[in-house]
MARZA-899248 format. One record per residue (C-alpha): x, y, z; residue number from 1. Coordinates in steps of 0.25 Angstrom, whole numbers. Layout:
ATOM       x       y       z   num
ATOM       X       Y       Z   NUM
...
***
This chain:
ATOM       x       y       z   num
ATOM     -85     -68     105     1
ATOM     -84     -61     118     2
ATOM     -88     -68     131     3
ATOM    -100     -76     125     4
ATOM     -91     -88     123     5
ATOM     -84     -96     132     6
ATOM     -69     -98     131     7
ATOM     -71    -114     129     8
ATOM     -82    -110     117     9
ATOM     -71    -100     112    10
ATOM     -61    -111     112    11
ATOM     -70    -122     105    12
ATOM     -73    -112      94    13
ATOM     -58    -109      92    14
ATOM     -55    -123      91    15
ATOM     -66    -125      80    16
ATOM     -61    -114      73    17
ATOM     -47    -118      73    18
ATOM     -39    -121      59    19
ATOM     -30    -133      59    20
ATOM     -20    -129      47    21
ATOM     -15    -143      47    22
ATOM     -27    -150      42    23
ATOM     -27    -159      30    24
ATOM     -35    -154      19    25
ATOM     -46    -164      15    26
ATOM     -56    -163       3    27
ATOM     -72    -164       5    28
ATOM     -72    -178       0    29
ATOM     -61    -182      12    30
ATOM     -50    -183       2    31
ATOM     -37    -175       2    32
ATOM     -37    -162      -8    33
ATOM     -29    -164     -20    34
ATOM     -15    -158     -19    35
ATOM     -14    -144     -25    36
ATOM      -6    -142     -37    37
ATOM       4    -130     -35    38
ATOM       0    -119     -45    39
ATOM      11    -115     -55    40
ATOM      16    -101     -55    41
ATOM      13     -92     -66    42
ATOM      23     -81     -71    43
ATOM      18     -67     -68    44
ATOM      12     -60     -80    45
ATOM      15     -46     -81    46
ATOM       2     -39     -78    47
ATOM      -3     -24     -84    48
ATOM      -1     -19     -69    49
ATOM      14     -23     -69    50
ATOM      16     -18     -83    51
ATOM       9      -5     -79    52
ATOM      19      -4     -67    53
ATOM      30      -6     -74    54
ATOM      27       5     -85    55
ATOM      25      15     -73    56
ATOM      39      11     -67    57
ATOM      45      14     -80    58
ATOM      37      26     -82    59
ATOM      42      32     -68    60
ATOM      57      28     -71    61
ATOM      55      36     -85    62
ATOM      50      49     -77    63
ATOM      59      60     -71    64
ATOM      59      63     -57    65
ATOM      55      77     -60    66
ATOM      46      84     -69    67
ATOM      53      95     -77    68
ATOM      40     103     -79    69
ATOM      38     103     -63    70
ATOM      52     107     -62    71
ATOM      52     118     -71    72
ATOM      39     123     -64    73
ATOM      46     124     -51    74
ATOM      58     132     -55    75
ATOM      48     141     -63    76
ATOM      41     144     -50    77
ATOM      53     146     -42    78
ATOM      59     156     -52    79
ATOM      48     164     -52    80
ATOM      50     169     -38    81
ATOM      35     169     -34    82
ATOM      35     154     -30    83
ATOM      31     151     -19    84
ATOM      21     162     -18    85
ATOM      22     171      -5    86
ATOM       7     165      -1    87
ATOM      14     150      -2    88
ATOM      26     155       7    89
ATOM      16     161      17    90
ATOM       8     149      18    91
ATOM      20     139      19    92
ATOM      27     148      29    93
ATOM      14     149      37    94
ATOM      12     133      36    95
ATOM      27     130      41    96
ATOM      27     141      52    97
ATOM      13     133      58    98
ATOM      21     120      58    99
ATOM      32     126      64   100
ATOM      23     131      75   101
ATOM      16     118      77   102
ATOM      29     111      77   103
ATOM      33     120      89   104
ATOM      22     117      97   105
***
């Protein structure tokens, strides 16, 4: 809209576009519209999605916090004396040393 419209022209345009929220509704034939009948609320029906989510929550409650097979694997790795490998320790120490150097700069 920029500078091509005068202020007076813009005000006229805005006045035409103004919406009056207090207008009375009138049907096409000039008669007032029929009153609205309030809808009756219907009780909610359990949907498949809700049933599935309930089943998921129940399954999660019945699942242990740890996985015994993963705990056993970790214990075996620690007992082996070869975990972590020398290569893994070297890579980790290099990474940590780099982090320390970048934090000091």
